[in-house]
N, C-alpha and C positions, 0 to 999 in steps of 0.2 A: 576489665577489658574483654574477657571471654564472654561475659554476660551481654555486653553491648554488641559484640560481634555476632552472637547468636541471634540477637534481635534483628540486626541487619540482614542476616541470612534468611530469616523467616519472613522478611518484608521485601525480598528481591522482586517479586512480581506485583508489588503493591505500590501505589503512589505515595504511601506513607514513608517509604524508604527515603525519599528526598527530604521530607520533614525531619526525619531522624538525622540524616547527614548534616543538614543545615543547622539544627539545634546543637549537635555535638561540636561542630566547627565554631559556632558562636561562643559557646562556653569555653572551649579550649583557647580562644583568643585572650582571655584574661584569667583563666584557671587551668594551668598546664597539666595537672594530673589527668585530665580528660584526654584520652588518646585519639585525637581527630584523624591523624594520619592512618592509623590502623583501621579505623572505621571506613574511611573513604576508600582505601585500597581493598578492603574486604568486600565492600559493596561493588566496586568496579570489577574485581576478579570474579565474583559470583555472577554478575551480569554477563561478563564475557564468556564464562564457562557454560552458561545456559542460553547463549546467543540472544540475550536481551540487549541489543545494541543501542536502542533508544535510552536505556538506563545509563549508558556511559556519558552521553551528552547531559542528561539530567543530573548525574553525579558531579560533573564539572561545574554546572551552573549552581547547584546547591552548595557544593564545597566552597566555590569562590565567593558566593554571596555570604555564606556563614563566616568565612575567614575575614572578609572585609569588615563585616559588622563587628565581629569579636575584636579585631585589631583596633578599630576605632573606639570601642568601649574602653579598651586598655589605655588608649591615648586620652580619652576624656577623664579617666580616673587620675592619670598623671596631672592633667590640668587643674583638676578640682581638689585632689587630695595631696599632691606633692610626693616627695620621696622619703619622708620620715614620719608620716602620720601614724602608721600601724607598727606594732612591735616587730613583726617579721621583717619589715623594711629596715629596721635598725640593726639587724643581725649582721655580723661581719661578712658572712658569705653573700648576703643580699647587697650590702654596701659595696663589696668588691665587684659584683656584677654590674651594679648601677654606675660605679666609677668607669668601668670598661665601656658601658653603653654611652655614658656622657662624653667620654673622650672620642669614641668612634663617631658619634653624631656631630661633634664639633668639626671633625676633620673630613668626614665623607658620609653625610647623612643619607644620601640617595642609595649608595651601595649597601650601607648597613641595614637600612629598612628592607631593601629588596632581598638581600641574602638572609637576613635575620628571620624571615618567615619560615625558613627551613630548619631552624633550631628551636625545638619545642619550648624550652624555658627561656632561652635567650631572646626570643621574639617578644615575650611579655615584658621583660626588662627594658628592651629597646623602645617599645611603644609607650610604656608608662613614662620612661625618661624623656622621650620626645615630647610628650605632652607637658611634663613638668618644666622642661627647659625652654618652652616658648616657641617650638617649631610651628610655623603657620599651619592652621587646620586644613586649609585648602590644599597646600602642598602635601601634607601627610595623607590626606584622603586619596589624592591621585597616585601616590607611591604605594599606598596600601592596596589600592584596587589592582594595580599592575602586579604587585607581589602575590596577592591572593589568587589572581587568575593563573599566574605561572605555576604556583604551588599546586593548585587544583589539577591543572593539566598534568603536571609531574606525577602526582599521586595516582590519578586515574590511569596514567600510562603504565605505571608499575602494575596496577591491578589488571590492566588489559594484557600485559605480557604473561602474568601468572595464569590468567583465565584461559588464554589461548593455548598455553602449554598443557594445561590440565582440563581441556574442554570436556564438559560433561560431568565434572566433579567439582561443584562450586565450593564445597567445604575445604578440600585440599588446595584449591586455587586461592581461596582467601588466606589460608594459613601460609602458603608459599609467598603470597604478596606481602603479608605482614613480616615474614622473615627477611625478605629483601629490603623492606622499609627500615627494619631494625638495623640491618647491616649498613645501609647507606647512612642512617642516623649516627651510628657509631663513628663511621669514617668522617662525616662532617664535623661531629663534636671534637674528635681528636685533631682534625685539621685546624679548626678555629682555635682550639687550646694551644696548639703549637705556634700558630701565628701570633696569638696574644703574648705568649711567653717570649717569642723572638722580638716582638715590639717592645716589651718591657726591658729586655736586655739592651736593646739598642738605645732606649731612653736613658738607661743608667749609664751606658758608655758615653752618650752625648753629654750628660750632666757632669761626668768625671772629666771629660775633655774640656768643658767650659770652666770647671773649677781649676783645672791645671793651667789653662790660658790666663785666667784671672790672677792666679798666683804668680805667674811669670811677669805679667804686667806690673803687679804690685811690687815685685822684687826690683824691677828696673826703675820704677818710680822712686822707690826708697834709695836705690843707689844714686840716682840723679840728685836727690835732695842732699845726700851726704856729700857729694862732690861740690854742690853749690855752697 
């Protein structure tokens, strides 16, 4: 991550910075270890700190385009490969995430795809699962475009805040933006985990209630047969 951030900072006044942002965002769409959020925020913060305002618009365009392309690559992987072709997909942790994504897509695909873009690993699972479960490509592309654009604006906005606060010091601005992004990421991760746990508990409670209702009905039916 530090190496990639150094590259971005060295390219702040060069058109190549947009290529770097685009490439990183594409790769992160299907390979989550690549830190696209930190790179976009670092680029935006450095641009704001050095008053390179045109770079902010370029960063939004490059980040959005890269995110859309990367997410659709993940979707295509799901359509062509499925959810159990590779060994890592069959691991319990991966299967647990895939089950969560499959259930979420069945109930509220639009909300999950839009919000999943803000969850680094979760978005890959969601997009691959969307492809494997037969979501219409045209619908997915429209949702991924909206999600990618909103995510790019959000990331650049964080960088803008950090850059204006530390105007004239692009390195510190970039580091501050990355710290803010990491904090927001932790909050989002914990919130989604809490919601998932709450949903699982509710599902268990509903299953127990249904089992209880079934037992009562069976009991009454048995009593009625005995009386007959």
